[in-house]
Structure formats: structure tokens, C-alpha cells
C-alpha positions as CSV (number, residue, x, y, z in Angstrom):
1,M,9.6,5.4,-35.4
2,L,9.0,7.0,-32.2
3,Q,5.2,6.5,-32.7
4,R,5.7,3.9,-33.8
5,R,7.6,2.3,-30.7
6,A,4.9,4.3,-28.9
7,T,1.9,2.7,-29.7
8,I,4.1,-0.9,-29.8
9,V,4.3,0.0,-26.1
10,L,0.9,1.1,-25.7
11,A,-0.5,-2.1,-27.0
12,L,1.5,-4.3,-24.4
13,L,0.3,-2.5,-21.8
14,A,-3.1,-3.0,-22.6
15,V,-2.7,-6.3,-22.9
16,V,-1.1,-6.8,-19.6
17,V,-3.6,-5.0,-18.3
18,F,-6.9,-6.8,-20.0
19,L,-4.7,-10.2,-19.2
20,L,-4.6,-9.0,-15.4
21,Y,-7.6,-8.1,-14.8
22,Q,-9.5,-11.5,-16.8
23,L,-6.9,-13.6,-14.2
24,R,-6.7,-11.8,-11.7
25,D,-8.2,-14.7,-9.8
26,V,-5.7,-17.2,-11.2
27,L,-2.4,-14.8,-11.0
28,V,-3.4,-14.6,-7.0
29,P,-1.0,-17.5,-5.8
30,F,1.5,-16.8,-8.3
31,V,2.2,-13.3,-7.5
32,A,2.2,-14.3,-4.1
33,G,4.9,-16.5,-5.0
34,A,7.0,-14.3,-7.1
35,A,6.9,-11.7,-4.4
36,L,7.7,-13.6,-1.9
37,A,10.7,-15.2,-3.6
38,Y,11.9,-11.2,-4.4
39,V,11.6,-10.8,-0.6
40,L,13.3,-14.2,0.8
41,D,16.4,-13.6,-2.7
42,P,18.4,-11.0,-0.6
43,I,18.7,-14.1,2.5
44,A,19.3,-16.9,0.0
45,D,22.3,-14.7,-1.6
46,R,23.5,-14.5,2.1
47,L,23.6,-18.5,2.5
48,E,25.3,-18.7,-0.8
49,R,28.1,-16.6,0.8
50,L,28.6,-18.5,3.4
51,G,28.8,-22.1,1.2
52,I,25.6,-23.2,1.2
53,G,24.5,-24.6,-2.4
54,R,20.8,-22.3,-3.6
55,L,19.3,-25.7,-3.7
56,A,20.0,-26.0,0.1
57,A,19.2,-22.2,1.0
58,T,16.0,-21.9,-1.3
59,F,14.4,-25.3,0.8
60,T,15.8,-24.4,4.7
61,I,14.2,-20.7,3.7
62,L,11.1,-21.9,2.8
63,A,10.9,-24.6,5.2
64,V,11.4,-22.2,8.2
65,F,9.1,-19.8,6.4
66,V,6.1,-22.4,6.0
67,L,7.0,-23.5,10.0
68,L,6.0,-19.9,11.7
69,L,3.5,-19.0,9.0
70,V,1.2,-22.4,10.3
71,L,1.8,-21.8,13.7
72,A,1.0,-18.2,13.5
73,L,-2.4,-19.9,11.9
74,I,-3.1,-22.2,14.1
75,I,-2.8,-19.8,17.2
76,A,-3.5,-16.2,15.8
77,V,-6.0,-16.6,13.9
78,P,-9.1,-19.0,16.3
79,L,-8.3,-16.2,18.7
80,A,-8.4,-13.0,15.9
81,A,-11.7,-14.8,15.2
82,R,-13.5,-14.8,18.5
83,Q,-12.3,-11.3,19.2
84,I,-13.9,-10.1,16.1
85,G,-17.1,-11.7,16.7
86,A,-17.4,-10.7,20.1
87,L,-16.5,-7.4,18.6
88,V,-19.3,-7.8,15.5
89,A,-21.7,-8.9,18.3
90,T,-21.1,-5.7,20.7
91,L,-21.3,-3.0,18.0
92,P,-24.7,-2.9,18.2
93,G,-25.1,-3.1,22.2
94,T,-22.0,-0.1,22.0
95,V,-23.3,2.4,19.0
96,S,-27.2,2.6,21.0
97,R,-24.8,3.2,24.8
98,I,-22.9,6.1,22.5
99,Q,-26.5,7.3,21.5
100,A,-27.7,7.4,25.2
101,I,-24.8,9.3,26.4
102,I,-25.0,11.9,24.1
103,A,-28.8,12.2,24.9
104,D,-27.9,12.6,28.5
105,H,-25.4,15.2,28.8
106,A,-25.4,16.8,25.5
107,G,-29.1,16.2,24.8
108,P,-30.2,19.7,26.7
109,L,-28.1,22.2,24.9
110,L,-28.7,20.8,22.0
111,E,-32.3,20.7,21.7
112,R,-31.8,24.3,23.2
113,A,-29.3,25.3,19.9
114,G,-31.2,23.5,16.9
115,G,-35.2,22.4,18.8
116,A,-36.4,19.5,19.9
117,G,-35.1,17.9,16.4
118,T,-31.8,18.0,16.1
119,L,-30.7,15.4,19.3
120,Q,-32.6,13.0,16.9
121,D,-31.1,13.5,14.1
122,L,-27.5,13.5,15.9
123,Q,-28.4,9.9,17.4
124,A,-30.3,8.9,13.5
125,S,-27.2,9.4,12.2
126,V,-24.7,8.1,14.7
127,G,-26.5,4.9,14.3
128,R,-26.3,5.2,10.2
129,L,-22.4,5.7,10.2
130,V,-21.3,3.1,12.5
131,G,-23.6,1.0,10.1
132,Q,-21.9,2.2,7.2
133,A,-18.9,1.9,8.5
134,G,-19.9,-1.7,9.7
135,S,-21.7,-2.6,6.6
136,W,-18.5,-1.4,4.4
137,I,-15.6,-3.3,6.8
138,V,-17.9,-6.5,6.0
139,N,-18.0,-6.3,2.5
140,L,-14.3,-5.1,1.7
141,V,-13.5,-7.9,3.5
142,G,-16.4,-10.0,1.6
143,S,-15.1,-9.1,-1.8
144,L,-11.7,-10.0,-0.6
145,W,-12.4,-13.0,0.7
146,S,-14.9,-13.8,-2.3
147,G,-12.0,-12.9,-5.5
148,S,-8.9,-15.1,-3.4
149,Q,-11.7,-18.2,-3.6
150,A,-13.4,-17.3,-6.1
151,I,-11.5,-19.9,-8.7
152,V,-8.3,-21.4,-6.5
153,G,-9.6,-21.1,-3.2
154,I,-7.5,-20.6,0.1
155,L,-6.4,-23.4,0.2
156,S,-4.3,-23.4,-3.2
157,L,-3.8,-20.1,-1.8
158,L,-1.6,-21.5,0.3
159,V,-0.1,-24.6,-1.2
160,V,0.9,-23.6,-4.2
161,T,2.5,-20.4,-3.2
162,P,5.4,-22.0,-1.6
163,V,5.5,-23.8,-4.6
164,V,6.2,-21.1,-7.2
165,A,8.4,-19.6,-4.7
166,F,10.7,-22.3,-4.4
167,Y,11.0,-22.7,-8.3
168,L,11.2,-18.7,-8.8
169,L,13.7,-18.3,-5.5
170,V,15.9,-20.9,-6.6
171,D,16.1,-20.2,-10.7
172,W,16.1,-16.0,-9.8
173,D,19.7,-14.6,-10.3
174,R,19.3,-16.4,-13.8
175,M,15.8,-15.4,-14.7
176,I,17.8,-11.5,-13.9
177,A,20.2,-12.2,-15.7
178,T,18.4,-13.3,-18.5
179,L,16.2,-10.1,-18.9
180,D,19.0,-7.9,-18.2
181,G,20.5,-9.5,-21.6
182,W,17.3,-9.0,-23.6
183,V,18.2,-5.6,-23.1
184,P,19.7,-3.0,-25.9
185,P,23.3,-2.9,-25.5
186,R,22.8,1.2,-26.0
187,H,19.9,1.8,-22.6
188,R,21.3,-1.4,-20.5
189,D,23.1,1.1,-18.5
190,T,19.4,3.4,-18.0
191,V,17.9,-0.2,-17.2
192,R,20.3,-1.2,-14.7
193,M,19.8,2.6,-12.7
194,L,16.5,2.3,-12.8
195,A,15.7,-1.3,-11.8
196,R,18.2,-0.5,-9.1
197,D,16.1,2.7,-8.2
198,I,13.0,0.4,-8.0
199,D,14.4,-2.1,-6.6
200,A,15.8,-0.2,-3.6
201,A,12.5,2.4,-3.4
202,I,10.3,-1.3,-3.0
203,T,12.6,-3.5,-0.7
204,S,12.6,-0.7,1.5
205,F,9.2,-0.1,1.9
206,I,7.7,-3.5,2.6
207,R,10.6,-4.5,4.9
208,G,10.8,-0.8,6.7
209,Q,7.3,-0.6,6.5
210,S,6.7,-4.1,7.8
211,L,8.3,-3.0,11.0
212,V,6.6,-0.4,11.4
213,C,3.4,-2.1,11.7
214,L,4.7,-4.7,13.8
215,L,5.7,-2.6,16.1
216,L,3.4,0.0,16.3
217,G,0.9,-2.6,16.5
218,T,2.7,-3.9,19.2
219,F,2.8,-0.2,21.0
220,Y,-0.9,-0.1,20.5
221,A,-2.4,-3.7,21.9
222,V,0.1,-3.5,24.6
223,G,-0.9,0.3,25.7
224,L,-4.6,-0.7,25.2
225,W,-3.9,-4.1,27.3
226,L,-2.2,-2.5,30.6
227,I,-5.2,-0.1,30.2
228,G,-7.7,-2.6,30.4
229,L,-9.6,-1.8,27.1
230,N,-12.5,-4.1,26.2
231,F,-11.0,-5.7,22.6
232,G,-7.7,-3.4,22.9
233,V,-5.5,-6.2,21.9
234,L,-7.6,-6.6,18.7
235,I,-7.9,-2.7,17.9
236,G,-4.3,-2.5,18.3
237,M,-2.7,-5.5,15.9
238,M,-5.5,-4.0,13.3
239,A,-4.7,-0.6,13.8
240,G,-1.0,-1.7,13.2
241,F,-1.8,-3.6,10.7
242,L,-3.3,-0.9,8.4
243,T,-0.6,1.3,9.3
244,F,0.1,-0.1,6.0
245,I,-1.6,2.4,4.6
246,P,-0.8,6.0,5.5
247,Y,-3.3,7.3,8.1
248,V,-5.7,4.2,8.1
249,G,-4.5,2.8,10.9
250,S,-4.3,5.4,13.1
251,L,-7.8,6.5,12.0
252,T,-9.6,3.2,12.3
253,G,-7.8,2.1,15.5
254,F,-8.1,5.8,16.8
255,L,-11.8,5.9,16.8
256,L,-12.2,2.3,17.4
257,S,-10.8,2.6,20.8
258,A,-12.0,5.8,21.0
259,G,-15.9,4.2,21.2
260,V,-15.0,1.0,23.3
261,A,-13.2,3.2,25.5
262,V,-16.4,6.2,26.4
263,V,-19.2,2.8,26.4
264,Q,-16.3,1.0,28.8
265,F,-15.2,3.7,31.1
266,W,-18.0,6.4,31.3
267,P,-18.2,8.7,33.0
268,D,-14.5,7.9,34.5
269,W,-12.6,10.4,31.8
270,T,-9.3,9.3,33.1
271,W,-9.2,6.1,31.4
272,I,-10.8,7.3,28.4
273,L,-8.0,10.3,27.7
274,A,-5.6,7.2,28.7
275,T,-6.5,5.3,25.3
276,L,-6.9,8.2,23.6
277,G,-2.9,9.2,24.4
278,V,-2.3,5.9,23.4
279,F,-2.8,6.7,19.9
280,L,-1.2,10.6,20.0
281,V,2.6,8.7,21.5
282,G,1.9,6.1,18.5
283,Q,1.8,8.5,16.2
284,F,4.2,10.8,17.6
285,L,6.7,7.7,17.8
286,E,5.9,6.5,14.4
287,G,6.3,10.4,12.7
288,N,9.4,10.8,14.1
289,V,11.3,7.7,15.1
290,L,9.7,5.0,13.2
291,Q,9.1,5.8,9.4
292,P,12.5,8.1,9.4
293,K,14.6,5.6,11.1
294,L,12.9,2.2,9.5
295,V,11.4,3.4,5.9
296,G,13.8,6.8,5.8
297,D,13.8,8.8,2.8
298,A,14.2,6.4,0.0
299,V,11.0,5.2,-0.6
300,R,9.9,8.5,-1.5
301,L,6.0,7.4,-1.6
302,H,3.5,10.3,-1.4
303,P,1.1,9.2,1.3
304,V,-2.2,10.0,-0.7
305,W,0.0,8.3,-4.4
306,L,0.4,5.3,-2.3
307,M,-3.6,5.5,-1.0
308,F,-4.4,5.5,-4.5
309,A,-2.4,3.6,-5.6
310,L,-3.7,1.1,-2.9
311,L,-7.5,2.0,-3.2
312,A,-8.0,2.0,-7.4
313,F,-5.4,-1.3,-7.9
314,G,-7.4,-3.1,-4.8
315,S,-11.0,-2.3,-6.5
316,L,-9.9,-2.5,-10.1
317,F,-8.0,-6.6,-9.3
318,G,-8.7,-7.3,-6.0
319,F,-6.2,-9.4,-3.3
320,L,-3.9,-8.8,-6.8
321,G,-4.5,-6.0,-7.3
322,L,-3.2,-5.1,-3.6
323,L,0.2,-7.5,-4.5
324,L,0.8,-4.9,-7.1
325,A,-0.1,-1.8,-5.7
326,V,2.8,-0.8,-3.7
327,P,5.4,-2.0,-6.6
328,I,3.6,-0.1,-9.1
329,A,3.7,3.1,-7.3
330,A,7.2,2.5,-6.5
331,A,8.2,1.9,-10.1
332,L,6.2,4.8,-11.9
333,G,7.5,6.8,-9.4
334,V,10.7,6.7,-9.8
335,I,10.0,6.7,-13.7
336,A,8.6,9.7,-13.2
337,R,10.9,11.2,-11.5
338,F,14.1,9.9,-14.0
339,G,11.4,11.9,-17.3
340,V,11.3,14.9,-15.1
341,R,15.5,14.4,-14.3
342,R,15.9,14.4,-18.3
343,Y,13.5,17.1,-18.3
344,L,15.2,19.5,-15.9
345,E,18.9,18.3,-17.8
346,S,18.1,19.0,-20.9
347,T,18.7,21.8,-23.4
348,L,14.7,22.4,-23.9
349,Y,14.4,23.6,-20.3
350,R,17.7,25.2,-20.4
351,T,17.4,27.7,-23.2
352,G,13.3,27.3,-23.9
353,A,12.4,26.0,-27.3
354,P,15.3,25.8,-30.0
355,P,14.9,28.8,-31.9
356,L,13.3,29.5,-35.3
357,A,15.1,28.8,-38.7
358,A,16.2,32.3,-39.7
359,P,13.6,33.6,-42.1
360,A,14.8,33.2,-46.8
361,P,16.5,36.9,-47.5
362,T,13.5,39.0,-49.6
363,P,14.4,39.3,-52.8
364,L,15.8,42.7,-54.4
365,P,12.9,44.6,-57.3
366,V,13.3,44.2,-60.8
367,A,14.2,48.5,-60.4
368,D,17.2,48.0,-58.4
369,L,18.9,45.3,-60.6
370,D,21.4,46.2,-63.6
371,T,21.5,44.4,-66.6
372,R,23.5,42.2,-65.3
373,G,21.8,40.7,-62.4
374,R,23.9,43.0,-59.3
375,A,21.9,44.8,-57.2
């Protein structure tokens, strides 16, 4: 029976993964709508407790959300597009300037240490590294863009997602009650406990990490703008947004700002060190203030596991994978901790392997028996 159940579960899981892969572009607005409804459901519940009907609360929440999104797109997208275009246009000049600085100041030392070809090799390596990084970013953005546009397009994503979120948000409580009724009664308490833990991990991460990204992006952008760094606002907001992926945001912002600062301020080390200090202070705030206060220990998602989930699901399923990576990673983490906890509470862990069955008594030789069969 256990083998049969495991086979059925694995077969269903394989079918789900296959369908997700085949329909990854079509499912993007539906998964995005479900994620939006999940995030906004607590607000709808709070409005219901204030006496507002579920339908009116849902309509009000989504109307405000769509209005804010449209305003953000109208204001932010043109500015970001111009800044990104200017940054890409100046990238070759930035690379050439860095190579020239290396040749002027580190060239004699490198030539004495490794010969005449060392400087040329280093300059070529810097150029290849920047070129590969630029092509990787362009390919990543292009793959996400084409993956989300292949069938439904950006317009359908913006139109279908609010509609899906509206219908799901109206019926959210009834859907959860229906799913709860499908669980066998003897397993209902365990499933509810796991669902609560998964919900706590997902909501804590999404809400807490979103605030961390917003606050860090604002801090980086304001700090680099006060220093006067070219493209400082763009680099700061980009670093804050990429903070969603552990270590990627801070490292990307650090490298970009350091390169731009060297080209812009050289040989004035004061402003170069000030640029680097902005990211050092940001890392201190993130690790010692923002993450413990806003995210806390309830998430318990290891950074390496989260990085692997985001990169793996993004590579397999595109933009859909990025939407599913955090919930699936959080769910697998909760289930794995539950399995380990059950194992540590089991007799298999506490007493070791069960004892072997007692051996059968060895019969006495025939010579030791009397005529009546007694020993």
C-alpha cells in the first residue's frame, strides 16, 4: 500500500512538472494573479472585519493596487529606460578608462613581476570579463522578456493578472475551506500544521524581504546620489531590487559603483572610498538591523538554498520559475524539517534498529531423548 501511494504521488508530481514546463508561458499571468491574491488576502480579511463586504473589499484593494502600479510604470519605467540606455552606452568607455588606469599605475609593477605580456593579458581579461558580464545580463533580460512574451505578451500579463487576482481573492476563503475538506480527517491536524508553517515562512519572507529590498535600494540610491556618482540612483535601486537574491544585489551594486567611481573620481580616493563605504554600511544594516527585524528567524530559508531555487527554477521555467521558486523552496524546507523532527522523535533514532527476532530453540540430538521423547 505504501509503495502504491508513493508511486501515485511521484507520477502526479511528474505530470505537474511536465505541464508546468510545457505551459510555462501561458501560466505566467495566472500564477502571478494567484500570488497577488495570496499577498492581498490578509488586507481583504481585515477590511471584512471592519464591516466591508468581501466583494467591495476586493474591488477596492485591486483598484488601489492597479492605480499605484500604473503610476509607477508611467513615472519609473521611462526614467529607468533612459538611465539603463545611458549606462550601456558609456560601458565601453568605462572599460577603456579602467584599462588605462591599470596601465598607468599598475603597469610597471606588473611588467617587472611577470614580463611585458602580463599587462596586456590583464587588460584583455578585464575587457572579456566586462563583456561577458554585459552579455550575460542582456541574455538574462532577453530570456525573461521573450519567455513572458512568447504566447501571452506583456499586455496580457498586465490585463489577465488583475482579473485572475480579483476572482481568486473573492473566493479565497471558500477555496481554502474546500481544500481543507478534501484532507482525510486522520491527517487533517498534521496537514493544517504544515500549511500554517509554510504560510508563515512564505509571508514572512515576501513581506520582510520586500521591505528590506525597498529600504536598501532607497539607502543605496540616496547615498550614491549625495556622493554625486553617475547613474548612482539607478545602481542603488538595482542593487536594492537584486537583494532579493542573497549576495547578488550587494555584489552587483558594489562592482558597478566601484567601476563608475574609479572612472569618475580618479585620482581622488576620497569619493571612491565614500562610494565603497555606502555599500559597507548597507551590508552592515542589512545583516544586523533589517534582516533580523523585518525577516526574522521564522523564514529559515538558507541563502544558498534560496539562490539555488531561484536560479534553477528560473533556468527551467523562465519568469514562471521565479514566481514559484520562493513558495516551493519554503514548502520543501518546512516539509524537510517536519520529516527530520519526526525521525528524531521515532524509536528508530532513539533505540536504533529494532532487535532481531529470537532464534528458534535448537533441537536436542536423538541420543539425548528417552523413549517417551523427554530430554
